C-alpha positions in Angstrom: 15.3 -5.9 -3.5 16.0 -5.9 0.2 18.1 -2.8 -0.3 15.4 -1.1 -2.2 12.9 -1.8 0.6 15.4 -0.6 3.2 16.5 2.6 1.5 13.7 3.4 -0.9 16.3 4.1 -3.6 18.0 2.1 -6.4 21.2 0.8 -4.7 24.6 1.3 -6.3 26.7 -1.5 -7.6 28.9 -1.2 -4.5 25.9 -1.6 -2.2 24.6 -4.5 -4.1 28.0 -6.2 -4.2 28.5 -5.6 -0.4 25.1 -7.0 0.5 25.6 -10.1 -1.8 29.1 -10.7 -0.5 30.6 -10.3 -4.0 32.9 -7.9 -5.7 31.5 -5.2 -8.0 33.2 -6.9 -10.9 31.2 -10.1 -10.3 28.0 -8.1 -10.5 29.0 -6.8 -14.0 30.1 -10.3 -15.0 26.4 -11.3 -14.7 24.8 -8.1 -15.8 26.2 -5.7 -18.5 25.0 -2.7 -16.5 22.8 -1.6 -13.6 19.9 -1.0 -16.0 20.0 -4.7 -16.9 20.1 -5.6 -13.2 17.0 -3.4 -12.6 15.1 -5.0 -15.3 16.1 -8.5 -14.0 15.1 -7.6 -10.5 11.8 -6.2 -11.7 11.1 -9.5 -13.6 12.0 -11.5 -10.5 9.6 -9.3 -8.4 6.8 -9.7 -11.0 7.3 -13.5 -11.0 7.3 -13.6 -7.2 4.1 -11.4 -6.9 2.3 -13.6 -9.5 3.3 -16.7 -7.5 2.1 -15.2 -4.2 -1.0 -13.7 -5.7 -3.2 -16.7 -6.2 -6.8 -15.8 -6.7 -9.0 -16.6 -3.7 -12.7 -16.5 -3.2 -13.4 -16.1 -6.9 -16.7 -18.0 -6.6 -17.7 -16.4 -3.3 -20.4 -13.7 -2.7 -19.7 -10.1 -3.7 -18.7 -8.9 -0.2 -16.2 -11.7 0.2 -14.7 -11.2 -3.3 -14.3 -7.5 -2.7 -12.6 -8.0 0.7 -10.4 -10.8 -0.7 -9.3 -8.6 -3.7 -8.7 -5.6 -1.5 -6.7 -7.4 1.2 -4.5 -9.1 -1.5 -4.0 -5.7 -3.2 -3.2 -4.0 0.1 -0.6 -6.7 1.0 1.0 -6.3 -2.5 1.1 -2.5 -2.0 2.8 -2.9 1.4 5.4 -5.4 0.0 6.1 -3.9 -3.4 5.7 -0.1 -2.8 9.5 0.6 -2.5 10.2 -1.2 -5.8 7.3 0.5 -7.4 8.7 3.9 -6.4 12.1 3.1 -7.7 10.7 1.8 -11.0 8.7 4.9 -11.5 11.7 7.2 -10.7 13.8 5.3 -13.3 11.4 4.5 -16.1 11.7 7.6 -18.2 15.0 6.5 -19.7 14.0 2.9 -20.1 11.5 1.4 -22.6 12.0 -1.9 -20.7 11.0 -0.5 -17.4 8.0 1.4 -18.9 6.9 -1.9 -20.4 7.2 -3.6 -17.0 5.1 -0.9 -15.4 2.5 -1.3 -18.0 2.5 -5.1 -17.6 2.1 -4.7 -13.8 -0.9 -2.5 -14.3 -2.4 -5.0 -16.8 -1.9 -7.9 -14.4 -3.8 -5.9 -11.7 -6.7 -5.2 -14.2 -6.8 -8.9 -15.3 -7.1 -9.9 -11.7 -10.0 -7.5 -11.1 -11.7 -8.8 -14.3 -11.7 -12.3 -12.8 -12.6 -11.2 -9.2 -15.5 -8.9 -10.3 -16.6 -10.9 -13.4 -20.3 -11.2 -12.3 -20.7 -7.4 -11.8 -18.7 -6.5 -14.9 -20.7 -8.9 -17.0 -23.8 -6.7 -16.8 -21.9 -3.7 -18.3 -21.5 -2.7 -22.0 -17.9 -2.8 -23.3 -17.1 0.9 -22.9 -18.6 1.1 -19.4 -16.8 -2.2 -18.4 -13.5 -0.8 -19.6 -14.1 2.6 -17.8 -15.0 0.8 -14.6 -11.8 -1.3 -14.8 -9.8 1.9 -15.4 -11.4 3.5 -12.4 -10.8 0.4 -10.2 -7.2 0.3 -11.2 -6.7 4.0 -10.5 -8.5 3.6 -7.2 -6.3 0.7 -6.0 -3.1 2.1 -7.3 0.1 2.2 -5.3 -0.2 6.0 -5.0 -3.7 5.6 -3.5 -2.4 3.2 -0.9 0.5 5.6 -0.1 -1.9 8.5 0.4 -4.1 6.5 2.7 -1.4 5.0 4.8 1.4 7.6 4.8 -0.4 10.9 4.3 -3.6 10.1 6.2 -2.1 7.6 8.6 -4.7 4.9 8.1 -3.9 1.4 9.3 -3.9 -1.5 6.9 -7.4 -2.4 8.0 -8.7 1.2 7.7 -7.2 1.6 4.3 -8.7 -1.7 3.2 -12.1 -0.6 4.4 -11.9 2.6 2.4 -11.2 0.6 -0.7 -13.9 -1.9 0.1 -16.5 0.8 0.4 -15.4 2.6 -2.8 -15.3 -0.6 -4.9 -18.7 -1.6 -3.6 -20.1 1.7 -4.7 -18.3 1.7 -8.0 -19.3 -1.8 -9.1 -22.9 -2.3 -10.5 -25.2 -4.6 -8.5 -24.4 -8.2 -8.7 -26.6 -10.1 -11.1 -28.9 -12.7 -9.6 -27.4 -16.1 -9.2 -29.1 -18.5 -11.7 
C-alpha cells in the first residue's frame, strides 16, 4: 500500500518484492497472482479504515456531528485516495474488486445513517434513500479530489465546503424530546 501511495499505480511483483525484501517467487508462494494480492491488500485497507474510523460525536448537536463526519471522511480521502484510484482503474476485470468498491460505498452510507439519524428520521423512505445517495456522492473520493487538487482547497477549506453542503442538504433536526 505504501507503493500505491507513492506512485499512484498498482506496483509490479518486482516492486513489491523489492520493497518487502523478498524474492518475486516468495510473493507468488503466498498469492496465486497479482489479482489475489490486490484483493488481499484491499481487504486489509478496508479493515484498517474500519478500525481507525470509530464513530465520534454521534450524540452531539447537528453542527458537531456534521463537522465530525466531514473531518473523518476528509482524513479517509487523504489517506485512501491513491488506493481508491488503483481500485477503480483495475475493477473492470474483477468481480471481487467491484464488490469491494460497492462494500466501501455501503460502509460510508452506513456511517452517515448513524451520524445523521436524527435528520434522516423525519424523512420518508424514498426521500431518506435519495438523501443518502446525494450525501455519498457529495462526499465521494472524486469530490475530495476536485476540491483539493483541481481547485487547490486546503483540508480545512474542503471540509468547510462539505459542511455547508451537508447542512443545506439535510432536513432540519427534529426537536430534542
